[in-house]
N, C-alpha and C positions, 0 to 999 in steps of 0.2 A: 275558633280553633286555629286559624292561621296565625293570629296574634300570639296565642299560647306557644305555638311552635317557634315563633320568632324569638320568644323570650329564652328558649332553650339553646339558642345559638351562642356558643361560648367562644372565648378568645384563645388563640394559640399563644404559646410563650413569646414568639416573635412579635405578634400583634400587641401583646402587653408591653413589650419593649418599645415599640413604635409609639404607642399611646403615651407612655411615660416620657420618652425623649422629646416628643412634640409638645407635650404639656410643659416640660421644662423650658423649651425654647420660647413657648408662649409666655411663660412666667417672666423671663428676662425682658422680652420685648414689651409686654404689658406693663411691667414695673417701670421700665424706662419712660414710657409714656405717662403712666398713672402718677409717678412721683412728682410730676410737675404741679399737680393740683395741691397736695399737702405742702409742697415747698412754695406755693404761690404767694402766701402772705409774707414769708421770709424774703423771697426774691423781690417782691414789689418794694419792700422796705429797704433792703440792702442796696439794691440797684436803682432806687428811686424811679421805679417803673409806674406808669399810669395803667389803669385797667385795660385800656386799648393796646398799649405796648405788650402787656402780658398776654392778652388775647392773641396778638399777632405771633408771639413766640410759641404759643401752643399750636396755632393754626399753621405755622411754618412747617412743622413736622408732618401734619396731616396732609397739607396740600402737596408738599414735595413727594410724600409717599404715594399719593394718588396719581400724580403725573408719572412717577416712576413705574407704577403698576400698568398704566396705559401703554407706556413705551415698551414694556417687556411682554405685554400680553400676547402679541403675535408670535413670540419665541417660546412661550411657556410650555407648549406641547411638542417642542422640537428637540428637547434635551432630557437626559436622565434627571428626574426630579431631585435625586439626592445631590447631584452636582450643583443644581440651581440653588438648593437650600444652603449648601456649604458656601457658595459664592456670596450670597446676600447676607448670610449670618456673619461672615468675616467682615464685610463692609459695615454691618450694624455695630460690631464690636469696636471697630476703629472710630466710627462716628460718636459712639458713646464715650470713648476715651477722650475725644476732642471736647465733648461737653464737660467732662471732669477737669480738663485743663483750661477751660475758659476763664478769663479774668474780667470781661466786660460784656455789656449787652450785645454788641455787634458780633463778638466771637461766639457767644451763646446762640445767637440767631443763626449764624452760619453752621454751627455744629448741629443744631436741631434739623436744619435742612438736609445735611449730609446723612444724619441718622435716619431721617424719614425716607430718603431715597432708597436705602437698603432695608431698613426695618419694616417698612410698610408693605413690602412684597412677601415677607416671610409667612404671614398669616394665610395668604392665598395659596402659596406653595404647600403649606401644611394641610389646607382644606382639600387640595387636589390629591395629595397623598392619602388622606383619609377616604376620599371618594373612590380611589383606586383599590385600596386594600381592604375596605370594609363594606359589606352589603348594607342596604338601607335598613334591614332588620336590626343591625347593630349600631347604626350611626347615631341614634339618639343618645345611647350610653357613651359612645366615644366623644361626642360633642360635650356631654356633661362632664366627663373626666378632663377633657382638654380645657374647658372653661374654668376648671378648678384652679388653673394658673392665675385667673383673675382674683379669686378669693385668697389664694396663697400669697399673692402680692400684697394683699391688705393685712393678712394675719401676720406674716413674717417680714415681707419686703418693706412695706411702708413704715411700720413702727421702727424697724431697725434703721431705715433710711433717715427717719426723723431724728432718731437718737444720734446717728453719725453726724448729721447736719448740725445739730445743736452742739456737738463736741468739737468737730473739725471743719465746719463750714458746709454750705449747700453743695459744693462740688463732690464731696466724699461719697454720696450714694451712687453717683455715676461710676466712680472708680470701683466700687463694690460690685456693680453689675458686670463690669468688664472682667473681673476675676472669675465670677460665677460662669459667665458665658464662655470663657475660654475653656473651662473644664467640660462644659456641655458640648462644645465644638469637638473636643478630642473624642468623646463618646460617639458622636455622629460619624466621624471619620472612620473609627475602628469597627463599629458594630452595625450600622445601617447598611442594608443591601441596596444595590442599584434598583431603581424603579423605572422600568422602560417598557412595560406592556403597551402603554398608550402610543408608543412609536410605531407599532404594527398597524395602527388604525388611522394614520395620517391621511387626510383627504386633500390637503393643499400643500404644495411645496413652498409657496410664497408666504412669508410671515404676515405681510400686510393684508393679503387676501384672506388669510385665516382670521385675522383680527376683524376685518370688515364683515365677513360672513357670520362671525359670532355675534356681532352687534346687530346685524340685520334680522337675526332670528327673533320673531315676535315673542315667543314664550320666554326667551332669555331676557328680553327687555323688561318683561313684567317683574322678573327677579331682581334686575338691576335697580328699577325704580323703588321696589320694596326696601331693598338694602339702603338706598340713599335716604329714604324717608325715616327709616329706623335711626340712622346716624344723625340726621338733622335734629331729631328730638333728643337723642341720647347725649350728644356732645354739648347741648345748649347750656346745661347747668353745671356739668362736671368740673370745669376749670376753676370755678369760684367756690367749690365746696369748703375748703379750709378757711378762706377769707370770710365767707358767710358765717361759718361756725364760730370763728374767733371774734369778729367785729359785730355781729348781730345777735347770735345766740349766747355770746359771752363764754364760750368754751376756752379754757386756757391752753397755752402751748404744751403744757405737761399732760393735759387730758386728751389732746388731739390723737396721740398714738393709740390710746385706749379705745377711742371712738372708732378708728379705722380697724383696729384689731377685732373688736366685737363684730363689726359688719363683715369682716373677712371670715371669721369663724362661722358665722351664719351662712355665708356663701358656700363654704366647703361642705356644710351639711346639706344645703339645699340642692347643689349641683347634681350629685348622683341620683337624688330622689327625682328631680325633674327629668333627668336623662332616662331613667327607667320608665317613668310615666309617659314620656314621649315615644317610647318603643311599644307601649301597651295600650295607649289611648290616642284619641284624636289630637294630633299636634296643633291643629288650628284651634280647637276648643281650649287647650291649655294656654295658648298664646292670647286668646280673647279674654279669658278670665284674668290672666296676669296683667293685661293691659288695663282693664277696668280697675283692678287693685292699685296699679301704679298711678293712674290718674287721680284717684282719691287721695293717696298718700302725698303726691307731689303738691297738690293744691294746699293741703294742710301744712306741709313742711315749709314751703316757700313763703307762707304768710306768718310764720312763727317769729316771735321776738325773744328776748332773754328767757332761757329755759334751763331747767336742771339737766345734768348730764344724762341721767337715766332715761328721761323722756326723749332727748335727742338720739340716744342709742336705739331706742325702740323704733323711732321713725326711720332711722338709717337702715336698720335691719329690714323694716317693712319695704323700703324702697329697693333694697337688694333682692328681696323676694320677687318683686314686680319686674325688675330689670332682667334677672336671670331667668325668670319664668317666661319671658319673651324671647330672650337670646337663643336658648337651646332649641326650642321647637322651630323657630324661624330659620336658624342656620341649617337644621336638618332638612327642612322642606326645600329651601332654596338650593341646597347642595344636590338634590335629586333632579333638578331641572336639566343640567347639561348631559350630553352624550359623552362617552369616554374620550373620544378624540377631540372634544372641545373643552374638557374640564379645566385644563391649565389656563387657557385663554379666558374662559368664563370666570374662573376664580380670581384671576388677575384684574379683569375689568371690574368685577364685583367689589373686590377689595379696594380698588382705586376710587370707585364712586363712594364707597364707605368713608375712605380717608378724606377725599375732597369735600364731601358733604359735611363731615365732622369738622374740618378746618374752617369751612364757611360758617358753620354754627358757632364755633369758638370765637371767630372774629365778630360776628353779629352780636353774640353775647357780651363781648367786651364793649360794644357800642351802646348796648341797652343798659348794662349795669354801670353804675356810677359810684365812685368813692371820692368824696370831696377832699378829705385829708387822709393821712396814713392811718389814723386811729378812728375815723368816723365809720358808721355802719354803711354797708352796701345798700344802695337804693335801686328800686325797680327789679329786685330779684323775683318778686311775685309775678311780674310780667313774663319772665322766662318760664315760670311754672305753667302759666296759661298757654304759652306757645307749645310747650311739651305736650300738653293735653290735646291740642289740635293735631299735632303730628301723630300721636298715639291712635287717635280715631282713624286717621287716614291709613295708618299701617294695618289696622284690623281689616279694612276693606281690601288692601293690596295683598295681604297674605291669604285672604280667602280666594283671590284669583289664582295665586300660586298653588294652593291646595287643589284647586279644580284641575289645573294643568297636570300636576303630578299624578292625580287619580286616573287621568286619561292615558298616561304613558304605560 
């Protein structure tokens, strides 16, 4: 009965605006990060990068984002969340512009670090805003809609980015993101209201003390470890997606946008469904089922050789079902752990660990995967698949612990 009542909780017009604008900011930030994977094969060939160098360029964003999040965590609950979002989004736009103006590997690496410092914090601020404005009964649906930015980046962003890069060079997608983000920034400035309720619940005046007390909380640490393990498994395979598809599965550069688009359309369909299920069923049960599904698909996919496009598309869509089926319920559960006065710090630390763990995973993946020549197949990609399975099993146990803590609250 309680679950049925929760389903009837509807969104106000302003809540709908907040969901939309946060989803759009997520779209640009996710696209900025995600576009590195489909551009990977092009970047490695045009810049003469090794797999290790490319892995480091991906890791640079994630690690810098993680460090930035840790440094700002103590201050995250001391300011209007709107002002924080605007500050970091402006920095993200400038960093992305620098990426688009890069002419060599060193400039690109520096640009990715700058973009990571600002872009990596935006997700945690958005999560804190969601936790402030939406009750837990609505949060699954909100997470589902916000994560549609992930799917939209594949349906629209990545295919368009690949087209632009083929026409005008790999820098052009970053310039496109700058233009889009500037319009979103204007909407944030004009329409979003200040978010300051958390300022009435401050427990410490010292930012460092606030950060330390947040880390000391045992229940919060369970959420932090869960997020880190999710990222370690999730980032292990992603940077090498396009290189594996082109060099091992023999997908052409012309077919690559279609592959990402189909997976993205599937994600847009899956997200709202999983969001609704997460508000009406056990979030942990959904996560467990999705994890088992993902483990099976990953083992099959990472051991594939040259395959027809239709089969590769089916496997990609299947992986998206598993990835999104884990992401939505896990984020909703973890977001229920912190108290209001700790949400900003918690989300910042959580996002930082997510980014740092993802950066470590990308760097390790670059050391495991080997490509002997520019046109040779990737080797040891199957090993990455087995590592992902190991982390998926560990995550099921950790989210079970999170679900027990949330039930007690």
